[in-house]
N, CA, C and O atoms as a CHARMM CRD file, in Angstrom:
* protein
*
  356
    1    1 UNK  N     23.81100   2.71400 -11.32200 PROA 1      0.00000
    2    1 UNK  CA    24.32400   1.37600 -11.33600 PROA 1      0.00000
    3    1 UNK  C     23.28800   0.47900 -12.00000 PROA 1      0.00000
    4    1 UNK  O     22.09100   0.61200 -11.74700 PROA 1      0.00000
    5    2 UNK  N     23.74100  -0.41800 -12.83300 PROA 2      0.00000
    6    2 UNK  CA    22.84800  -1.32900 -13.54200 PROA 2      0.00000
    7    2 UNK  C     22.91600  -2.69500 -12.87100 PROA 2      0.00000
    8    2 UNK  O     23.99500  -3.25100 -12.66300 PROA 2      0.00000
    9    3 UNK  N     21.75100  -3.21900 -12.54100 PROA 3      0.00000
   10    3 UNK  CA    21.65100  -4.54700 -11.95300 PROA 3      0.00000
   11    3 UNK  C     21.00900  -5.46400 -12.97100 PROA 3      0.00000
   12    3 UNK  O     20.05900  -5.07000 -13.64700 PROA 3      0.00000
   13    4 UNK  N     21.50100  -6.65400 -13.08900 PROA 4      0.00000
   14    4 UNK  CA    20.84800  -7.64800 -13.93000 PROA 4      0.00000
   15    4 UNK  C     20.43000  -8.80900 -13.05000 PROA 4      0.00000
   16    4 UNK  O     21.25500  -9.46800 -12.41700 PROA 4      0.00000
   17    5 UNK  N     19.14500  -9.03900 -13.02700 PROA 5      0.00000
   18    5 UNK  CA    18.57900 -10.10000 -12.21800 PROA 5      0.00000
   19    5 UNK  C     17.60700 -10.87300 -13.08800 PROA 5      0.00000
   20    5 UNK  O     16.77000 -10.26000 -13.75100 PROA 5      0.00000
   21    6 UNK  N     17.68600 -12.18400 -13.11000 PROA 6      0.00000
   22    6 UNK  CA    16.72500 -12.93600 -13.91400 PROA 6      0.00000
   23    6 UNK  C     15.30600 -12.73500 -13.38700 PROA 6      0.00000
   24    6 UNK  O     15.07800 -12.69500 -12.17800 PROA 6      0.00000
   25    7 UNK  N     14.38300 -12.61100 -14.29300 PROA 7      0.00000
   26    7 UNK  CA    12.98400 -12.43500 -13.91100 PROA 7      0.00000
   27    7 UNK  C     12.38100 -13.81300 -13.70800 PROA 7      0.00000
   28    7 UNK  O     12.40500 -14.65400 -14.60600 PROA 7      0.00000
   29    8 UNK  N     11.84200 -14.03200 -12.52000 PROA 8      0.00000
   30    8 UNK  CA    11.27200 -15.33900 -12.19700 PROA 8      0.00000
   31    8 UNK  C      9.84200 -15.18100 -11.71600 PROA 8      0.00000
   32    8 UNK  O      9.48400 -15.64400 -10.63300 PROA 8      0.00000
   33    9 UNK  N      9.03400 -14.52800 -12.52400 PROA 9      0.00000
   34    9 UNK  CA     7.63800 -14.33700 -12.13400 PROA 9      0.00000
   35    9 UNK  C      6.77900 -15.38100 -12.82700 PROA 9      0.00000
   36    9 UNK  O      7.13800 -15.90500 -13.88100 PROA 9      0.00000
   37   10 UNK  N      5.66500 -15.66400 -12.23000 PROA 10     0.00000
   38   10 UNK  CA     4.73600 -16.59200 -12.84500 PROA 10     0.00000
   39   10 UNK  C      3.58000 -15.85200 -13.49800 PROA 10     0.00000
   40   10 UNK  O      2.72900 -16.47000 -14.13700 PROA 10     0.00000
   41   11 UNK  N      3.54200 -14.54100 -13.34200 PROA 11     0.00000
   42   11 UNK  CA     2.47300 -13.73100 -13.91500 PROA 11     0.00000
   43   11 UNK  C      2.82000 -13.37300 -15.35200 PROA 11     0.00000
   44   11 UNK  O      3.90800 -12.86000 -15.61400 PROA 11     0.00000
   45   12 UNK  N      1.92300 -13.63100 -16.27400 PROA 12     0.00000
   46   12 UNK  CA     2.11900 -13.25100 -17.67100 PROA 12     0.00000
   47   12 UNK  C      1.35500 -11.96300 -17.87300 PROA 12     0.00000
   48   12 UNK  O      0.14700 -11.90600 -17.64600 PROA 12     0.00000
   49   13 UNK  N      2.05800 -10.93100 -18.30100 PROA 13     0.00000
   50   13 UNK  CA     1.42100  -9.64200 -18.51600 PROA 13     0.00000
   51   13 UNK  C      0.97000  -9.53500 -19.97000 PROA 13     0.00000
   52   13 UNK  O      1.76300  -9.72600 -20.89200 PROA 13     0.00000
   53   14 UNK  N     -0.29500  -9.23200 -20.16200 PROA 14     0.00000
   54   14 UNK  CA    -0.82400  -9.06200 -21.50800 PROA 14     0.00000
   55   14 UNK  C     -0.81600  -7.58800 -21.86800 PROA 14     0.00000
   56   14 UNK  O     -1.20500  -6.74900 -21.05600 PROA 14     0.00000
   57   15 UNK  N     -0.37700  -7.26400 -23.07800 PROA 15     0.00000
   58   15 UNK  CA    -0.43000  -5.86400 -23.50100 PROA 15     0.00000
   59   15 UNK  C     -1.87800  -5.39100 -23.59700 PROA 15     0.00000
   60   15 UNK  O     -2.79200  -6.17100 -23.86400 PROA 15     0.00000
   61   16 UNK  N     -2.05200  -4.11800 -23.37600 PROA 16     0.00000
   62   16 UNK  CA    -3.35500  -3.47600 -23.45900 PROA 16     0.00000
   63   16 UNK  C     -3.35900  -2.62600 -24.71500 PROA 16     0.00000
   64   16 UNK  O     -2.40400  -1.88900 -24.95500 PROA 16     0.00000
   65   17 UNK  N     -4.40600  -2.70800 -25.52200 PROA 17     0.00000
   66   17 UNK  CA    -4.51100  -1.87900 -26.71700 PROA 17     0.00000
   67   17 UNK  C     -5.49000  -0.74900 -26.44200 PROA 17     0.00000
   68   17 UNK  O     -6.62100  -0.96600 -26.00900 PROA 17     0.00000
   69   18 UNK  N     -5.01900   0.46500 -26.70700 PROA 18     0.00000
   70   18 UNK  CA    -5.83600   1.66100 -26.50400 PROA 18     0.00000
   71   18 UNK  C     -5.70600   2.50100 -27.76700 PROA 18     0.00000
   72   18 UNK  O     -4.70200   3.18300 -27.96900 PROA 18     0.00000
   73   19 UNK  N     -6.73600   2.44600 -28.62000 PROA 19     0.00000
   74   19 UNK  CA    -6.65100   3.12300 -29.91100 PROA 19     0.00000
   75   19 UNK  C     -5.56200   2.48800 -30.74100 PROA 19     0.00000
   76   19 UNK  O     -5.55100   1.27200 -30.93100 PROA 19     0.00000
   77   20 UNK  N     -4.63300   3.30900 -31.24600 PROA 20     0.00000
   78   20 UNK  CA    -3.54000   2.79500 -32.06700 PROA 20     0.00000
   79   20 UNK  C     -2.32100   2.39500 -31.24100 PROA 20     0.00000
   80   20 UNK  O     -1.30100   2.00200 -31.80600 PROA 20     0.00000
   81   21 UNK  N     -2.40800   2.48800 -29.92000 PROA 21     0.00000
   82   21 UNK  CA    -1.27300   2.23700 -29.04600 PROA 21     0.00000
   83   21 UNK  C     -1.37900   0.88800 -28.34600 PROA 21     0.00000
   84   21 UNK  O     -2.46100   0.45900 -27.94700 PROA 21     0.00000
   85   22 UNK  N     -0.23200   0.23200 -28.20500 PROA 22     0.00000
   86   22 UNK  CA    -0.13900  -0.99600 -27.42000 PROA 22     0.00000
   87   22 UNK  C      0.69200  -0.68000 -26.18300 PROA 22     0.00000
   88   22 UNK  O      1.84200  -0.25400 -26.29400 PROA 22     0.00000
   89   23 UNK  N      0.11300  -0.88800 -25.01500 PROA 23     0.00000
   90   23 UNK  CA     0.75300  -0.55400 -23.74100 PROA 23     0.00000
   91   23 UNK  C      1.09900  -1.86400 -23.04100 PROA 23     0.00000
   92   23 UNK  O      0.23600  -2.71500 -22.82400 PROA 23     0.00000
   93   24 UNK  N      2.37600  -2.01100 -22.69200 PROA 24     0.00000
   94   24 UNK  CA     2.81900  -3.24300 -22.03100 PROA 24     0.00000
   95   24 UNK  C      3.69100  -2.90100 -20.83300 PROA 24     0.00000
   96   24 UNK  O      4.69400  -2.19900 -20.96200 PROA 24     0.00000
   97   25 UNK  N      3.30400  -3.39900 -19.67400 PROA 25     0.00000
   98   25 UNK  CA     4.10500  -3.22100 -18.46100 PROA 25     0.00000
   99   25 UNK  C      5.16400  -4.30400 -18.41400 PROA 25     0.00000
  100   25 UNK  O      4.92400  -5.44300 -18.81200 PROA 25     0.00000
  101   26 UNK  N      6.33000  -3.93800 -17.92400 PROA 26     0.00000
  102   26 UNK  CA     7.39600  -4.94100 -17.73900 PROA 26     0.00000
  103   26 UNK  C      8.18600  -4.59100 -16.47900 PROA 26     0.00000
  104   26 UNK  O      9.30100  -4.07400 -16.55200 PROA 26     0.00000
  105   27 UNK  N      7.58900  -4.88200 -15.32500 PROA 27     0.00000
  106   27 UNK  CA     8.27800  -4.61000 -14.07000 PROA 27     0.00000
  107   27 UNK  C      9.59600  -5.38000 -13.99400 PROA 27     0.00000
  108   27 UNK  O      9.72100  -6.47800 -14.53700 PROA 27     0.00000
  109   28 UNK  N     10.56100  -4.79300 -13.32100 PROA 28     0.00000
  110   28 UNK  CA    11.84700  -5.47300 -13.17700 PROA 28     0.00000
  111   28 UNK  C     12.20600  -5.55300 -11.70200 PROA 28     0.00000
  112   28 UNK  O     11.94600  -4.62600 -10.93500 PROA 28     0.00000
  113   29 UNK  N     12.79900  -6.65700 -11.32100 PROA 29     0.00000
  114   29 UNK  CA    13.17500  -6.83400  -9.91000 PROA 29     0.00000
  115   29 UNK  C     14.34800  -5.93300  -9.53000 PROA 29     0.00000
  116   29 UNK  O     15.24100  -5.67300 -10.33700 PROA 29     0.00000
  117   30 UNK  N     14.32400  -5.47000  -8.30000 PROA 30     0.00000
  118   30 UNK  CA    15.40000  -4.66700  -7.73600 PROA 30     0.00000
  119   30 UNK  C     16.05600  -5.45400  -6.60600 PROA 30     0.00000
  120   30 UNK  O     15.46100  -6.39200  -6.07400 PROA 30     0.00000
  121   31 UNK  N     17.24900  -5.08400  -6.24700 PROA 31     0.00000
  122   31 UNK  CA    17.86500  -5.73200  -5.08200 PROA 31     0.00000
  123   31 UNK  C     16.99700  -5.51100  -3.84200 PROA 31     0.00000
  124   31 UNK  O     16.41100  -4.43900  -3.68300 PROA 31     0.00000
  125   32 UNK  N     16.91200  -6.47500  -2.99700 PROA 32     0.00000
  126   32 UNK  CA    16.13000  -6.33300  -1.78200 PROA 32     0.00000
  127   32 UNK  C     14.69500  -6.80800  -1.91200 PROA 32     0.00000
  128   32 UNK  O     13.92200  -6.69500  -0.96100 PROA 32     0.00000
  129   33 UNK  N     14.32100  -7.34100  -3.08100 PROA 33     0.00000
  130   33 UNK  CA    12.98800  -7.89100  -3.23500 PROA 33     0.00000
  131   33 UNK  C     11.92600  -6.92800  -3.71900 PROA 33     0.00000
  132   33 UNK  O     10.76900  -7.32700  -3.85700 PROA 33     0.00000
  133   34 UNK  N     12.26700  -5.67700  -3.98200 PROA 34     0.00000
  134   34 UNK  CA    11.29400  -4.71100  -4.51400 PROA 34     0.00000
  135   34 UNK  C     11.28800  -4.77200  -6.03400 PROA 34     0.00000
  136   34 UNK  O     12.12200  -5.44300  -6.64400 PROA 34     0.00000
  137   35 UNK  N     10.33100  -4.05900  -6.64400 PROA 35     0.00000
  138   35 UNK  CA    10.19200  -4.04100  -8.09900 PROA 35     0.00000
  139   35 UNK  C     10.11600  -2.61300  -8.60500 PROA 35     0.00000
  140   35 UNK  O      9.53900  -1.74000  -7.95700 PROA 35     0.00000
  141   36 UNK  N     10.70500  -2.38600  -9.77000 PROA 36     0.00000
  142   36 UNK  CA    10.62400  -1.08800 -10.44900 PROA 36     0.00000
  143   36 UNK  C      9.60700  -1.20800 -11.56800 PROA 36     0.00000
  144   36 UNK  O      9.47900  -2.25800 -12.20000 PROA 36     0.00000
  145   37 UNK  N      8.89000  -0.13000 -11.80500 PROA 37     0.00000
  146   37 UNK  CA     7.88800  -0.11900 -12.86200 PROA 37     0.00000
  147   37 UNK  C      8.49800   0.43400 -14.14300 PROA 37     0.00000
  148   37 UNK  O      9.26700   1.39400 -14.11700 PROA 37     0.00000
  149   38 UNK  N      8.14500  -0.18400 -15.25900 PROA 38     0.00000
  150   38 UNK  CA     8.46500   0.38400 -16.56300 PROA 38     0.00000
  151   38 UNK  C      7.37000  -0.03200 -17.52800 PROA 38     0.00000
  152   38 UNK  O      6.74800  -1.08400 -17.37600 PROA 38     0.00000
  153   39 UNK  N      7.14700   0.81700 -18.52800 PROA 39     0.00000
  154   39 UNK  CA     6.07900   0.56800 -19.48500 PROA 39     0.00000
  155   39 UNK  C      6.58600   0.86700 -20.89000 PROA 39     0.00000
  156   39 UNK  O      7.35900   1.80100 -21.09900 PROA 39     0.00000
  157   40 UNK  N      6.14200   0.06400 -21.84300 PROA 40     0.00000
  158   40 UNK  CA     6.43600   0.27700 -23.24900 PROA 40     0.00000
  159   40 UNK  C      5.13700   0.68900 -23.93400 PROA 40     0.00000
  160   40 UNK  O      4.09100   0.06800 -23.74700 PROA 40     0.00000
  161   41 UNK  N      5.23000   1.75400 -24.73400 PROA 41     0.00000
  162   41 UNK  CA     4.06800   2.23100 -25.48900 PROA 41     0.00000
  163   41 UNK  C      4.46600   2.20500 -26.95700 PROA 41     0.00000
  164   41 UNK  O      5.36000   2.94100 -27.37400 PROA 41     0.00000
  165   42 UNK  N      3.80900   1.36300 -27.73600 PROA 42     0.00000
  166   42 UNK  CA     4.15700   1.18500 -29.14100 PROA 42     0.00000
  167   42 UNK  C      2.97600   1.53100 -30.03800 PROA 42     0.00000
  168   42 UNK  O      1.81500   1.41200 -29.64600 PROA 42     0.00000
  169   43 UNK  N      3.30600   1.96400 -31.25300 PROA 43     0.00000
  170   43 UNK  CA     2.27200   2.19300 -32.26300 PROA 43     0.00000
  171   43 UNK  C      2.86200   1.87100 -33.62500 PROA 43     0.00000
  172   43 UNK  O      4.08100   1.85200 -33.79600 PROA 43     0.00000
  173   44 UNK  N      1.99700   1.62100 -34.58500 PROA 44     0.00000
  174   44 UNK  CA     2.44600   1.30400 -35.92900 PROA 44     0.00000
  175   44 UNK  C      2.77400  -0.16300 -36.09400 PROA 44     0.00000
  176   44 UNK  O      2.68100  -0.95300 -35.15600 PROA 44     0.00000
  177   45 UNK  N      3.16300  -0.50900 -37.31900 PROA 45     0.00000
  178   45 UNK  CA     3.48500  -1.89900 -37.64600 PROA 45     0.00000
  179   45 UNK  C      4.71400  -1.92500 -38.53700 PROA 45     0.00000
  180   45 UNK  O      4.95800  -0.99800 -39.30900 PROA 45     0.00000
  181   46 UNK  N      5.47300  -2.98500 -38.42300 PROA 46     0.00000
  182   46 UNK  CA     6.62700  -3.18800 -39.29000 PROA 46     0.00000
  183   46 UNK  C      7.64600  -2.06700 -39.19500 PROA 46     0.00000
  184   46 UNK  O      7.98600  -1.61200 -38.10300 PROA 46     0.00000
  185   47 UNK  N      8.13400  -1.62400 -40.35500 PROA 47     0.00000
  186   47 UNK  CA     9.16800  -0.58500 -40.36400 PROA 47     0.00000
  187   47 UNK  C      8.62300   0.78200 -39.97300 PROA 47     0.00000
  188   47 UNK  O      9.39800   1.70900 -39.73400 PROA 47     0.00000
  189   48 UNK  N      7.31000   0.92000 -39.90300 PROA 48     0.00000
  190   48 UNK  CA     6.69900   2.19300 -39.50500 PROA 48     0.00000
  191   48 UNK  C      6.33800   2.21500 -38.02200 PROA 48     0.00000
  192   48 UNK  O      5.62400   3.11200 -37.57200 PROA 48     0.00000
  193   49 UNK  N      6.81800   1.24700 -37.26700 PROA 49     0.00000
  194   49 UNK  CA     6.46200   1.19700 -35.84800 PROA 49     0.00000
  195   49 UNK  C      7.39800   2.07000 -35.01700 PROA 49     0.00000
  196   49 UNK  O      8.57000   2.24800 -35.34700 PROA 49     0.00000
  197   50 UNK  N      6.85900   2.59600 -33.95600 PROA 50     0.00000
  198   50 UNK  CA     7.64600   3.37100 -32.99300 PROA 50     0.00000
  199   50 UNK  C      7.28900   2.88000 -31.59600 PROA 50     0.00000
  200   50 UNK  O      6.19300   2.37300 -31.35900 PROA 50     0.00000
  201   51 UNK  N      8.22800   3.03900 -30.68600 PROA 51     0.00000
  202   51 UNK  CA     7.96300   2.64500 -29.30500 PROA 51     0.00000
  203   51 UNK  C      8.74000   3.55200 -28.36800 PROA 51     0.00000
  204   51 UNK  O      9.81200   4.05500 -28.70700 PROA 51     0.00000
  205   52 UNK  N      8.18900   3.74500 -27.20500 PROA 52     0.00000
  206   52 UNK  CA     8.89300   4.47300 -26.15200 PROA 52     0.00000
  207   52 UNK  C      8.78900   3.64000 -24.89800 PROA 52     0.00000
  208   52 UNK  O      7.78900   2.96100 -24.66400 PROA 52     0.00000
  209   53 UNK  N      9.83400   3.69700 -24.09300 PROA 53     0.00000
  210   53 UNK  CA     9.84900   2.98900 -22.82200 PROA 53     0.00000
  211   53 UNK  C     10.04400   4.02200 -21.72900 PROA 53     0.00000
  212   53 UNK  O     10.96300   4.83900 -21.78400 PROA 53     0.00000
  213   54 UNK  N      9.17400   3.97700 -20.74300 PROA 54     0.00000
  214   54 UNK  CA     9.29900   4.87400 -19.59700 PROA 54     0.00000
  215   54 UNK  C      9.63200   4.04000 -18.37300 PROA 54     0.00000
  216   54 UNK  O      8.98600   3.02900 -18.09700 PROA 54     0.00000
  217   55 UNK  N     10.65200   4.47900 -17.64500 PROA 55     0.00000
  218   55 UNK  CA    11.06100   3.82800 -16.40000 PROA 55     0.00000
  219   55 UNK  C     10.80500   4.79900 -15.25900 PROA 55     0.00000
  220   55 UNK  O     11.02500   6.00300 -15.39700 PROA 55     0.00000
  221   56 UNK  N     10.34500   4.27800 -14.14400 PROA 56     0.00000
  222   56 UNK  CA     9.96200   5.12300 -13.02000 PROA 56     0.00000
  223   56 UNK  C     10.86300   4.86300 -11.82300 PROA 56     0.00000
  224   56 UNK  O     11.34900   3.74800 -11.63200 PROA 56     0.00000
  225   57 UNK  N     11.08200   5.89100 -11.02200 PROA 57     0.00000
  226   57 UNK  CA    11.99700   5.81200  -9.88300 PROA 57     0.00000
  227   57 UNK  C     11.42000   5.08100  -8.67300 PROA 57     0.00000
  228   57 UNK  O     12.17800   4.54300  -7.86700 PROA 57     0.00000
  229   58 UNK  N     10.13500   5.05200  -8.53400 PROA 58     0.00000
  230   58 UNK  CA     9.52200   4.45600  -7.35300 PROA 58     0.00000
  231   58 UNK  C      9.76700   2.95000  -7.29700 PROA 58     0.00000
  232   58 UNK  O      9.85700   2.28400  -8.32800 PROA 58     0.00000
  233   59 UNK  N      9.87300   2.43100  -6.08800 PROA 59     0.00000
  234   59 UNK  CA    10.00200   0.98900  -5.86800 PROA 59     0.00000
  235   59 UNK  C      8.69000   0.46800  -5.29000 PROA 59     0.00000
  236   59 UNK  O      8.06800   1.12100  -4.45200 PROA 59     0.00000
  237   60 UNK  N      8.27900  -0.70800  -5.74200 PROA 60     0.00000
  238   60 UNK  CA     7.00200  -1.28200  -5.33500 PROA 60     0.00000
  239   60 UNK  C      7.23400  -2.61500  -4.63900 PROA 60     0.00000
  240   60 UNK  O      8.18900  -3.32400  -4.95700 PROA 60     0.00000
  241   61 UNK  N      6.36600  -2.96200  -3.69200 PROA 61     0.00000
  242   61 UNK  CA     6.57100  -4.19000  -2.92000 PROA 61     0.00000
  243   61 UNK  C      6.30100  -5.47000  -3.70800 PROA 61     0.00000
  244   61 UNK  O      6.83300  -6.52900  -3.37300 PROA 61     0.00000
  245   62 UNK  N      5.47300  -5.37700  -4.75900 PROA 62     0.00000
  246   62 UNK  CA     5.14000  -6.57800  -5.52800 PROA 62     0.00000
  247   62 UNK  C      5.25900  -6.31200  -7.02900 PROA 62     0.00000
  248   62 UNK  O      5.21600  -5.17200  -7.49200 PROA 62     0.00000
  249   63 UNK  N      5.40800  -7.39500  -7.75400 PROA 63     0.00000
  250   63 UNK  CA     5.44900  -7.34300  -9.21700 PROA 63     0.00000
  251   63 UNK  C      4.15100  -6.73600  -9.75200 PROA 63     0.00000
  252   63 UNK  O      4.17600  -5.87700 -10.63300 PROA 63     0.00000
  253   64 UNK  N      3.01500  -7.19200  -9.20800 PROA 64     0.00000
  254   64 UNK  CA     1.71700  -6.70700  -9.67900 PROA 64     0.00000
  255   64 UNK  C      1.51600  -5.22100  -9.40200 PROA 64     0.00000
  256   64 UNK  O      0.94200  -4.51400 -10.23100 PROA 64     0.00000
  257   65 UNK  N      1.97700  -4.73800  -8.25500 PROA 65     0.00000
  258   65 UNK  CA     1.84300  -3.30900  -7.93600 PROA 65     0.00000
  259   65 UNK  C      2.63900  -2.46500  -8.92300 PROA 65     0.00000
  260   65 UNK  O      2.16800  -1.41700  -9.36600 PROA 65     0.00000
  261   66 UNK  N      3.83600  -2.91300  -9.26900 PROA 66     0.00000
  262   66 UNK  CA     4.65300  -2.18800 -10.25100 PROA 66     0.00000
  263   66 UNK  C      3.99500  -2.22500 -11.62700 PROA 66     0.00000
  264   66 UNK  O      4.00800  -1.22600 -12.34600 PROA 66     0.00000
  265   67 UNK  N      3.42300  -3.36400 -11.99800 PROA 67     0.00000
  266   67 UNK  CA     2.74800  -3.48700 -13.29200 PROA 67     0.00000
  267   67 UNK  C      1.51800  -2.58700 -13.35400 PROA 67     0.00000
  268   67 UNK  O      1.29100  -1.92100 -14.36500 PROA 67     0.00000
  269   68 UNK  N      0.72900  -2.56100 -12.29500 PROA 68     0.00000
  270   68 UNK  CA    -0.46200  -1.70900 -12.25700 PROA 68     0.00000
  271   68 UNK  C     -0.09300  -0.23500 -12.41600 PROA 68     0.00000
  272   68 UNK  O     -0.74300   0.49900 -13.16000 PROA 68     0.00000
  273   69 UNK  N      0.95600   0.19200 -11.70900 PROA 69     0.00000
  274   69 UNK  CA     1.39900   1.58100 -11.80400 PROA 69     0.00000
  275   69 UNK  C      1.86300   1.89400 -13.22600 PROA 69     0.00000
  276   69 UNK  O      1.51600   2.93900 -13.77600 PROA 69     0.00000
  277   70 UNK  N      2.64300   0.99600 -13.82200 PROA 70     0.00000
  278   70 UNK  CA     3.15600   1.21200 -15.17500 PROA 70     0.00000
  279   70 UNK  C      2.02300   1.32500 -16.18500 PROA 70     0.00000
  280   70 UNK  O      2.03500   2.21500 -17.03500 PROA 70     0.00000
  281   71 UNK  N      1.04700   0.43300 -16.09900 PROA 71     0.00000
  282   71 UNK  CA    -0.09200   0.47800 -17.02100 PROA 71     0.00000
  283   71 UNK  C     -0.86400   1.78500 -16.84900 PROA 71     0.00000
  284   71 UNK  O     -1.23600   2.41300 -17.84000 PROA 71     0.00000
  285   72 UNK  N     -1.10700   2.19900 -15.61600 PROA 72     0.00000
  286   72 UNK  CA    -1.82600   3.45400 -15.36100 PROA 72     0.00000
  287   72 UNK  C     -1.07900   4.64500 -15.96800 PROA 72     0.00000
  288   72 UNK  O     -1.70000   5.53000 -16.55700 PROA 72     0.00000
  289   73 UNK  N      0.24500   4.67100 -15.82700 PROA 73     0.00000
  290   73 UNK  CA     1.03900   5.76000 -16.40000 PROA 73     0.00000
  291   73 UNK  C      0.99400   5.71500 -17.92900 PROA 73     0.00000
  292   73 UNK  O      0.93600   6.75900 -18.58000 PROA 73     0.00000
  293   74 UNK  N      1.02000   4.51900 -18.49500 PROA 74     0.00000
  294   74 UNK  CA     0.92200   4.38800 -19.94400 PROA 74     0.00000
  295   74 UNK  C     -0.41500   4.87400 -20.47500 PROA 74     0.00000
  296   74 UNK  O     -0.47300   5.55500 -21.49900 PROA 74     0.00000
  297   75 UNK  N     -1.49000   4.52400 -19.77700 PROA 75     0.00000
  298   75 UNK  CA    -2.82500   4.98800 -20.17700 PROA 75     0.00000
  299   75 UNK  C     -2.90200   6.50400 -20.09400 PROA 75     0.00000
  300   75 UNK  O     -3.43900   7.14200 -21.00000 PROA 75     0.00000
  301   76 UNK  N     -2.37500   7.09100 -19.02400 PROA 76     0.00000
  302   76 UNK  CA    -2.36400   8.55300 -18.89200 PROA 76     0.00000
  303   76 UNK  C     -1.60400   9.20300 -20.04400 PROA 76     0.00000
  304   76 UNK  O     -2.06000  10.20100 -20.60200 PROA 76     0.00000
  305   77 UNK  N     -0.43700   8.63800 -20.40600 PROA 77     0.00000
  306   77 UNK  CA     0.35900   9.19700 -21.49100 PROA 77     0.00000
  307   77 UNK  C     -0.42100   9.15400 -22.80700 PROA 77     0.00000
  308   77 UNK  O     -0.43800  10.13800 -23.54700 PROA 77     0.00000
  309   78 UNK  N     -1.06700   8.02300 -23.10300 PROA 78     0.00000
  310   78 UNK  CA    -1.84000   7.89000 -24.34500 PROA 78     0.00000
  311   78 UNK  C     -2.99600   8.88700 -24.35100 PROA 78     0.00000
  312   78 UNK  O     -3.23400   9.54800 -25.36200 PROA 78     0.00000
  313   79 UNK  N     -3.71000   9.00300 -23.24600 PROA 79     0.00000
  314   79 UNK  CA    -4.84000   9.93700 -23.19200 PROA 79     0.00000
  315   79 UNK  C     -4.37700  11.37700 -23.36900 PROA 79     0.00000
  316   79 UNK  O     -5.02500  12.14300 -24.08200 PROA 79     0.00000
  317   80 UNK  N     -3.27300  11.76200 -22.73900 PROA 80     0.00000
  318   80 UNK  CA    -2.73600  13.11700 -22.90000 PROA 80     0.00000
  319   80 UNK  C     -2.32000  13.36500 -24.34800 PROA 80     0.00000
  320   80 UNK  O     -2.60700  14.42600 -24.90300 PROA 80     0.00000
  321   81 UNK  N     -1.65400  12.40200 -24.95500 PROA 81     0.00000
  322   81 UNK  CA    -1.21000  12.53300 -26.34500 PROA 81     0.00000
  323   81 UNK  C     -2.40000  12.63900 -27.28700 PROA 81     0.00000
  324   81 UNK  O     -2.38700  13.44000 -28.22100 PROA 81     0.00000
  325   82 UNK  N     -3.41700  11.84100 -27.04600 PROA 82     0.00000
  326   82 UNK  CA    -4.61800  11.85900 -27.87900 PROA 82     0.00000
  327   82 UNK  C     -5.34100  13.19500 -27.75900 PROA 82     0.00000
  328   82 UNK  O     -5.80500  13.74400 -28.75800 PROA 82     0.00000
  329   83 UNK  N     -5.43900  13.72100 -26.53500 PROA 83     0.00000
  330   83 UNK  CA    -6.07900  15.02200 -26.32700 PROA 83     0.00000
  331   83 UNK  C     -5.30800  16.13000 -27.04800 PROA 83     0.00000
  332   83 UNK  O     -5.91600  16.99500 -27.67900 PROA 83     0.00000
  333   84 UNK  N     -3.98900  16.10900 -26.95800 PROA 84     0.00000
  334   84 UNK  CA    -3.18200  17.13800 -27.58900 PROA 84     0.00000
  335   84 UNK  C     -3.29200  17.10300 -29.10600 PROA 84     0.00000
  336   84 UNK  O     -3.31700  18.15300 -29.74700 PROA 84     0.00000
  337   85 UNK  N     -3.35900  15.91300 -29.68700 PROA 85     0.00000
  338   85 UNK  CA    -3.44900  15.82300 -31.14000 PROA 85     0.00000
  339   85 UNK  C     -4.84300  16.18700 -31.64000 PROA 85     0.00000
  340   85 UNK  O     -5.00800  16.50500 -32.81700 PROA 85     0.00000
  341   86 UNK  N     -5.84900  16.14500 -30.76600 PROA 86     0.00000
  342   86 UNK  CA    -7.21300  16.50200 -31.16800 PROA 86     0.00000
  343   86 UNK  C     -7.45700  18.01100 -31.13100 PROA 86     0.00000
  344   86 UNK  O     -8.43700  18.49400 -31.69800 PROA 86     0.00000
  345   87 UNK  N     -6.57700  18.75300 -30.47000 PROA 87     0.00000
  346   87 UNK  CA    -6.74700  20.20300 -30.37900 PROA 87     0.00000
  347   87 UNK  C     -6.43500  20.87100 -31.72300 PROA 87     0.00000
  348   87 UNK  O     -5.46000  20.51400 -32.38500 PROA 87     0.00000
  349   88 UNK  N     -7.26500  21.84200 -32.12400 PROA 88     0.00000
  350   88 UNK  CA    -6.95300  22.58000 -33.34100 PROA 88     0.00000
  351   88 UNK  C     -5.77000  23.51800 -33.10900 PROA 88     0.00000
  352   88 UNK  O     -5.58800  24.03000 -32.00500 PROA 88     0.00000
  353   89 UNK  N     -4.97300  23.74100 -34.14100 PROA 89     0.00000
  354   89 UNK  CA    -3.80200  24.64000 -34.01700 PROA 89     0.00000
  355   89 UNK  C     -4.17300  26.07000 -34.14600 PROA 89     0.00000
  356   89 UNK  O     -3.30800  26.94200 -34.06500 PROA 89     0.00000
């Protein structure tokens, strides 16, 4: 089921740059006052840019807790991807 709820947070989330990747958390409110974590990981510029969005099943009690979790997962994904691309074939 898809819920649409206006986001009414006062916290401005700044993207984090890690190497060639830009990691941005964008927690979304859930019914009942909890928050879901999601993160966008982008690289490149203009028409050569790519992005992926990961959404997580866990619910968090605060906007900041969901954002922290999303950023941590994004950093882990970038580090894993960087390690894999550094390995010789």
